[in-house]
N, C-alpha and C positions, 0 to 999 in steps of 0.2 A: 887436968887442966881443961877448962871448957871453952871451944872456941866460940867467939862471938859470932851472931848471924847478921849479915849484912842485909839491910831493908833494902828494897827495890824503892825507887824513887815515886811517888804518887802520880797518877796522871792527875791533870786538872779537871775538876768534875764538870765545866763548862766549856762548852765549845767556844772558840772566837768568833767574832761576828762575822769575818769571810765565810768561814765554814758554814755557818746558818743560812746566809745567803745560795751560797752553792748548791746546799742541799734542798732548799726550796725550787731553786730553779730545775734541777735534776726533777723532783716531784712534778713539777709542773709540765714537764717535756715527757715525762712518761705516762701522764695521764692523757696529753694529748695525743700519742702515738696510740695510746690504746683504744681510744676514742676513733682514730682512723682504721686502726685494725677492726676494729668492730663494724665500721660502715662497710669494708671491703668484704666482709662475710655476710651474706644474706641469711645463712643459717643461724647463726647468733642472734640477729634482729628479731627472727621469728620464734625462738626460742623465749622470747621476753615478750612475745604477744602482743607485737605492733598492731594496731588497729588504725584504719584510715576511714574517715567520717568526711563526706562533702556537705559543708555548710553553706554552699554558694547561694545566691539569692537569684531570683529569675531572671531572664533575659529580656532585656528591653527592645521594643524595635524602636530606633532611632529616626530612619527614614526608609522611604520607597522610591526606586526610581523604574521607570518604564526602560525596558531594555529592546531594541532595536536592531539590535545585531543576531548575525544568524553564525551560530558555534560548528563550525564544518568538519573540525578536524582536531583531532587533541593526542598529543605524543607523550610518550614517556620515558623517562631519561633516569641515569642512574651516575652517579658519580664519586669518586673516592678523594677524598679533601684531606691533605696534609700538611697541617699547618704547625709550625714551628716559631716560636718566639724566644730568643735567648736575650740574657742581659751582657753588657759589656762588663770586661774584666771579672766576670763571676762564673764558675763552671756549672755546668746545667745541672748538678746535683744540688746546686744551692738555691738558683735561681733562674727559672726556665720550664717553659711547659709546651710541650708536644703532643698532637691530639690527631688521632687517625680517625676520621668519620666518613662512612658512607651516608651519602643522602640519596634518596628517590623522591620525584615528582613528576608533577604533569606541567604542560604548556598546552593552553588551548590556542587556535587559529580561528579567527571570525570573518566575517564580511559584514560591516555595517551597512545595513539596507536602509537605515534611518538618513543617509547622505545621499540617497538615490533623488534626484530632482525631477519634475516633469519633461525637461528636455532629454533627461536620459532614459526614457521608455517613450517608444514608437510602435503604434499599432495601426495597420491598414484598415482601409475602411470596411473589408468584408471580414475582419476580424480573425483572418488566417495567418496572418504573418507578424511575429512581435520580435522587434529588437530592443535590448536592454544594454545598457552601460553600467557598470558598477564599480565602487572603489574597489582597492587591491587588499588583498586580505592582511590582516593584521595580529601580531601575537600578542596573546593577553599575559599577564603577570605569572611568573612560575608559582607554582605553590608546592610546597616542600608538603610530604607524605609523614606524618610523624609515625606511623605504624609500620613503616618500610623504612625508614632512617633511623641512624643508631651509631653510636660511638664503639669503634672497635677495641681502641686502647688511649689511655692516657697517661701521659708521663708529667710528673710536676715535682719541681726542684721543692726543696727544705720549705724555705720562705713561702712558697706558693700554697704547700700544703696548708702550712700556718695560716696563712689569710684568708683559706677557705673556712677555716673554724669560726672566722669573726666576720664573713660575708654574709652578705642578705640573701645572695644565691649563689652557695658554693657550687664547683663543679659546672659554672655555666657554659654552655654552648652555644652563644648567640652569634661568636665570631664565625665558627663553622658552619653554622646553619646560613648565615647571611653570604659566606663564601661560595657554599652549594648551591644555595639560589642562583648567585651570578654566574657559574659557571652553567647551571642547566640553562639558562637565558640565553649566553651566549651559542651552546650547544644547538638550541631551538632555532636562532637565527642562521647558523650554517647548514641547518636541515630542510627539507623539501615540505614542511609542513605548510607553510602559505599557498606554495602551488597546490597540493593538495587539498587545502581547504579552499580553493577557486574551482579547482574541478568538480568537486561534491557539489556547492553550491550552483555549480552549472547545470549539474545533472539532476538537483532538486526542482528547480526553475523550470528547466525543458519538462519534465514529468509533470510538475503541476500545471502548466499552460497545455501540454497537450491534452491533459486531462479535460481541461477547459474546452476544448475544440480548435486551439491552433495547432497548424499543420506545420508550420514551418518557425523555430524559434531560434535567436541569436542572441548569445550572451558574451560581453566583452567586457574587459577590466580596463581601467587607467584612472589617473588622478584626477 
C-alpha cells in the first residue's frame, strides 16, 4: 500500500506591499551608507580617477583704497575649538554633531597715521627737536589661515549624515571657523600686541627723524 505524499503549501509568488516598501528603504539606506564609506576612504576615490579642474573666471578689481596706517606688529595665534550641538530628546547617534577644530590665524596691530593732525606735530625753529602725538594702536580683523587650520575629528548623528548628502555644502565648517576667529580676536585683545605696535612705531619714527637731522624726538600716544 502506497503512502500518499503530503504536499507542502506553496508560498505566495508575490511579496505584499509593505515588504516591497521595506525592501526599497533598506536598499536606499545601504546605498547611502556605501557613499558615506567611500567618502571616508580617500584611497577608493583615487582608484576611480577623481580629477579636479579649476574653471574659475578672472578676479575683478572692485575698488582701491589708500592706506594710511602703519602695520607695526603681527601676532600668530592658535586655538582648539570643540563645538557640540545636541538635539532635545534624541541621542547623539541619531541627531547631533561634535567637531574638534584647530584654528590658526594672525592679527595685525597698526597705528593710523592718517588721524595725525597739524596740532599733533611740533617742530622747533632750528628743526632739531620734534614732538609727535599719535592715536593709540588698534587691532585689525583676525585672519584665519586655511593652510594651518584643520578639523581633527567630526562626529555626526544618522540624521545629520543623511542631511549632508542632500546639502549644497556638506561637512560645512563655517560655525567652527567663525568661533575660531572670535577666540583668536579675544586672545589678541588680552595680549600685548598693541603695546608692541606702539613701541615699534615709535622706534620707526625716531629712526626716520634722526636720519633727517633731528636730535631729539618725542613720540606719545593718546586719543
